[in-house]
C-alpha positions, -999 to +999 in steps of 0.1 A: -370+098+375-349+101+406-366+121+433-351+155+442-351+167+478-354+203+489-352+221+522-387+231+533-397+266+524-362+276+513-360+308+492-334+306+464-318+331+440-332+332+405-310+315+380-330+320+349-306+333+323-323+359+301-315+392+285-329+427+292-362+433+308-390+450+289-425+460+300-458+453+284-473+478+259-508+485+269-519+487+233-509+451+226-523+431+254-516+395+263-544+370+254-554+352+286-587+337+275-595+338+237-628+353+227-654+332+210-654+329+173-674+357+156-685+364+121-658+390+117-632+362+121-642+347+087-633+379+068-601+392+085-581+416+065-544+421+071-514+440+058-506+426+023-470+422+034-481+399+061-509+380+044-499+381+007-530+362-004-521+331+016-542+299+016-546+301+054-542+326+082-534+318+118-556+341+139-537+334+171-513+308+185-510+307+223-487+286+244-476+284+281-455+263+303-457+261+341-442+238+367-462+220+393-451+197+422-460+160+417-464+130+439-430+115+429-409+140+448-403+160+418-417+186+393-440+182+363-440+204+333-475+216+322-475+228+286-507+242+271-514+252+235-543+269+218-546+278+181-572+292+158-568+292+120-588+305+091-586+280+062-592+302+032-591+275+005-586+238-001-549+243-007-545+247+030-565+216+040-533+197+049-527+224+076-559+210+093-542+177+101-524+183+134-496+161+147-483+165+182-451+146+193-453+129+227-421+117+243-422+081+255-394+085+280-367+062+266-354+038+292-375+055+319-407+043+302-427+072+316-448+086+288-459+122+286-496+127+292-518+143+265-549+157+283-577+183+281-579+180+243-606+198+224-610+206+187-637+222+166-645+234+131-666+266+127-685+274+095-705+305+087-738+294+071-765+320+063-750+344+088-750+317+116-718+302+131-721+264+131-696+245+153-687+209+147-668+193+175-642+166+169-651+133+184-623+123+207-625+088+192-610+105+161-578+112+179-552+087+167-517+078+178-489+063+157-454+052+166-428+076+152-396+060+166-384+044+199-386+078+216-417+094+203-453+087+193-475+111+174-510+122+185-528+130+152-562+144+144-580+160+114-609+184+117-644+174+107-667+192+083-638+212+068-647+235+040-631+265+022-635+294+046-637+272+077-621+283+110-605+255+130-595+257+167-579+233+191-563+232+225-545+205+245-523+201+276-491+180+279-479+170+313-443+159+313-418+148+340-389+157+317-383+193+327-350+193+308-371+194+277-390+226+283-409+231+251-397+255+225-419+280+207-418+290+171-436+322+162-433+319+124-452+293+106-461+280+071-488+306+069-490+342+083-498+346+120-517+376+134-507+370+170-484+345+186-475+344+223-456+322+247-454+324+285-431+304+308-430+304+346-399+289+360-393+279+397-363+296+413-340+266+413-340+260+376-316+278+353-323+276+316-303+289+287-325+307+262-317+307+225-335+333+205-335+334+167-351+355+141-352+392+133-388+401+139-395+427+166-413+416+197-446+432+206-442+419+241-409+410+257-414+408+294-396+393+324-410+396+359-410+378+393-438+363+411-437+346+445-448+310+442-450+280+465-447+245+450-460+214+469-442+182+464-450+147+477-426+118+478-441+084+485-420+059+504-421+021+501-441+022+533-475+038+535-461+071+547-452+100+524-429+130+527-443+164+520-421+193+508-428+229+498-405+250+477-411+288+478-394+317+461-395+342+433-404+323+402-395+340+368-424+348+345-413+354+309-437+365+282-430+370+245-455+379+218-452+390+181-480+403+160-485+404+122-459+376+115-451+369+078-451+333+066-419+313+064-405+314+029-380+289+016-354+310-002-325+299-023-290+305-010-300+299+026-284+270+044-314+265+067-343+287+076-339+273+111-312+299+116-336+328+108-371+318+117-383+336+148-384+312+177-373+306+213-357+274+226-346+264+261-318+242+275-316+233+311-282+243+324-284+236+361-307+229+391-299+245+424-312+223+452-296+244+479-270+270+484-242+244+485-258+218+461-261+226+424-264+200+397-251+210+363-269+195+334-249+214+307-212+214+317-181+230+301-167+216+269-137+199+287-160+179+309-185+171+282-158+160+258-145+136+284-180+122+289-186+118+252-154+097+249-169+073+275-200+067+253-203+033+235-185+036+202-164+065+213-147+048+242-132+021+220-116+043+194-083+046+213-082+012+229-057-015+219-079-030+192-056-059+183-085-076+165-080-054+135-043-062+130-047-088+103-070-067+082-049-036+086-018-054+075-035-063+042-050-028+037-017-009+041+005-034+022+029-015+000+026+019+018+059+036+024+050+065+048+022+076+071+003+096+045+002+066+021-009+044+050-037+069+060-048+072+023-051+034+020-071+030+052-093+059+043-100+045+008-107+010+021-134+022+045-148+047+020-151+021-008-162-009+013-186+005+039-221+018+035-235+047+055-271+042+066-277+077+081-259+110+078-277+127+106-263+117+140-231+123+160-240+093+182-228+058+171-253+030+169-228+002+178-193-006+189-166-002+163-160-039+161-196-044+150-193-017+124-161-034+112-179-068+108-212-055+093-195-030+070-223-005+076-235+021+101-243+057+105-218+085+099-205+083+135-201+045+133-181+047+101-158+077+109-152+064+144-140+031+129-117+052+106-103+070+137-098+037+156-078+022+127-056+052+122-050+056+159-041+019+162-015+026+135+001+053+157-014+084+142-027+116+159-064+117+151-095+129+169-132+130+162-150+163+155-187+168+161-206+194+141-240+206+130-246+204+092-260+233+072-295+219+069-295+211+106-289+248+116-261+265+134-250+250+168-246+271+199-208+273+202-203+287+238-218+257+256-222+220+248-258+217+238-254+183+223-289+179+208-278+205+182-250+183+168-257+157+141-224+147+124-189+133+130-158+137+110-121+132+118-091+154+121-058+137+112-024+154+119+006+141+099+040+155+091+027+163+057-002+184+070-036+183+088-065+167+071-102+165+076-116+131+067-151+118+061-153+081+049-191+080+050-194+092+013-183+068-013-169+093-038-151+117-015-114+124-019-088+122+009-088+154+030-121+165+016-155+169+034-189+177+019-202+213+017-229+205+043-202+203+070-191+239+065-215+255+088-194+278+110-174+255+133-169+220+147-158+209+181-128+185+185-136+158+210-105+154+230-100+149+268-073+176+270-081+203+244-116+202+230-112+233+209-133+248+181-122+242+146-130+267+118-156+253+093-168+285+079-180+287+043-154+315+037-127+289+042-137+272+010-124+287-023-140+271-053-118+276-084-129+266-118-117+275-153-132+272-188-111+276-220-124+276-255-101+277-286-117+283-320-096+281-351-100+280-389-096+247-407-093+246-445-117+216-448-141+220-419-144+258-415-144+269-379-137+242-353-130+244-316-119+228-284-137+231-252-120+224-218-133+229-183-118+221-150-143+219-122-137+230-086-135+205-058-171+208-047-185+209-082-165+178-088-181+161-059-216+170-072-206+159-107-196+124-094-227+120-074-248+129-104-229+104-126-232+077-100-270+077-108-263+068-144-268+100-163-239+099-187-262+099-218-283+127-204-251+147-198-241+143-234-276+155-245-275+183-220-242+196-235-256+194-270-288+212-261-269+241-245-256+252-280-275+268-308-283+249-340-252+260-359-228+246-333-224+208-329-205+189-302-187+156-304-160+135-287-171+143-252-146+132-226-146+133-188-113+132-169-107+119-133-143+106-128-130+079-105-099+097-092-116+112-062-086+133-051-085+151-085-109+177-100-132+167-128-122+178-163-145+179-193-133+183-229-150+180-263-148+192-299-169+220-315-180+223-351-194+256-363-217+258-394-221+295-402-234+288-437-233+316-461-249+343-441-239+379-447-243+387-410-234+363-381-243+370-345-219+352-322-221+350-284-185+346-272-197+328-240-213+300-261-230+279-234-211+293-204-229+326-199-252+333-170-287+336-185-309+336-154-306+358-123-302+336-093-319+363-073-353+370-090-372+383-060-375+421-056-371+418-019-356+392+004-361+384+041-331+362+049-295+370+043-278+354+012-255+325+020-233+314-009-220+278-007-184+289-010-161+317-022-162+315-060-133+323-084-143+315-120-123+324-150-134+321-186-112+325-217-119+325-254-092+325-281-108+327-315-098+330-351-120+354-370-139+331-394-126+330-429-144+354-452-157+376-424-147+407-406-156+420-372-184+445-376-192+450-339-173+440-308-186+443-271-167+467-250-145+457-221-160+464-187-156+459-150-182+459-122-176+457-084-200+444-058-199+467-028-167+483-039-150+449-047-154+438-011-183+415-021-171+405-056-157+415-090-168+409-125-142+417-152-148+415-190-117+421-211-120+417-249-097+426-278-091+419-314-066+422-342-069+415-379-070+377-373-080+369-338-103+378-309-094+372-273-118+374-243-109+369-207-137+371-181-135+366-144-163+364-118-150+364-082-174+363-052-152+372-023-174+362+006-202+338+013-225+359+036-244+389+023-268+407+046-304+413+034-294+449+030-269+439+004-295+419-016-305+447-040-268+453-049-262+415-053-293+412-075-282+442-097-247+428-099-259+396-114-283+415-136-254+434-150-234+402-156-263+386-175-267+417-197-230+419-204-226+382-212-255+383-236-237+408-258-227+394-292-199+398-316-212+407-351-193+392-380-199+407-415-192+388-447-163+404-467-175+412-502 
């Protein structure tokens, strides 16, 4: 790491960017030195909402980060962690295997130091606490990737009811990677605290997520002096001191519920209570500030200089011969773009959908016909740009990766690349890394708020909100009387764009026979299906259509109960929990219409008919369910629509949303009663 030079004893203005200052509550004190394990720790009782009969309970989790001067003319981060956990039963034994990531330093080859490690298991036997210390020879390391290794250890003499405790220190020269802190864990936590002390010249951006209230949220100043030694090539060394008001920030939360994976949540990373840090700048002196995180214009220009990015808009004449073959027969720019897109989509294999950084130059991707999502989509951009089209890369964070910080370019939060193509016929978002994706379509995982166009002149945000997707689907069923076969019907369904993508992915795994069986099983015994047909399975720009015939065998029953939704009704509430912590995130705005046109079966009359109804979710702002049914002497007509008008529902809306679907399920379960005419 390059040595940094400071003026001796200079006092600098604090540049640590945090929010409001709060003061410590005397009733909830900071843990400075943990007490020894006592017999009471083995039988801790907690609020049921916090513990909820969990398999383990974190008694406390304590972390701290400080800076110290080193002998290389720089600073070292000193991170300390201590944790004590009650293992209630064997279902939590996996939690007693600890893995600590250690950064290897990349090209700098300076590995972080893992020191001051201790670990013990405590058991209560005949009223006596027995401690079993972990032999340090049982600390293992394993290579994770080229950047990280894992320090791994498992506690000895582990039993149901054991308490485990460990502590360690990591010394790191990489102060741009100030360690984050996550308060919520897999199991409930009684107390979690984190303290950081920042020298005056470092300015970090803090990102704070989660909705738990902080027991301690404190920022204060403390005068500190840091001693730094820089060794020269000769035997002499330079000594520096840096003094000033360091920032001390302390956060703590008590009685923390466990993380729960909930359906209809893009990623719990967006809601789990945690604090993360990003180094924005270092102020060496009043007139010398180094900016680590720059503005988007500068950062975008720098990205375009990276290997893979830098060649997308060069004069790539080596692709001329192949391009001329690909676009043969195309008559305009849109046809050319579609042909190039289809060629890459159908002939290239994506090895990784989780990085915005390419692994190779585009010519290598072209020759190997494989690469990560960045490699493949940058090749697409290079080809279309070479053909004279206006096209740019967009970087984004996918749903499962969590929401990226929009205001500033924190690039570690981005993990995907798509393309934006502007033609006379319109603007298209393209992703050639998925083999069954239509032109101008991107997968749902990309709709996670916004993306950033990487352009040296206008690196603007682009809207990728879930509310920008409207998924329309329609199901129609016609049932009519046949003189020979009785009641027969025709089923027809047109899927929405995203449902079509999911359908094709499912069929790519060879489940055609299972699909036929699935349709048959969805009907009662007196309804048979046949002649199942699937339209546009390989026409990726078109929605999937499914049609089949229905045969009804009512027999000679005096009373026939008939559900007009057949297999299309909602039978299970997607929101079964009485309470919910996270907001509800629907994948898209939904507009579903179902229609039934039915001849009254010969020899029967309608004895009972459900009533028409309408229900609004939050006064129709959230959604609408409409059920319109009518009959005459010969026919029954039903038209039902379910519209969900937004994708985000606050946790306060959860009860209404749950009741809304409960009402739909009850209404769609109502049956028409046919009575035999005598």
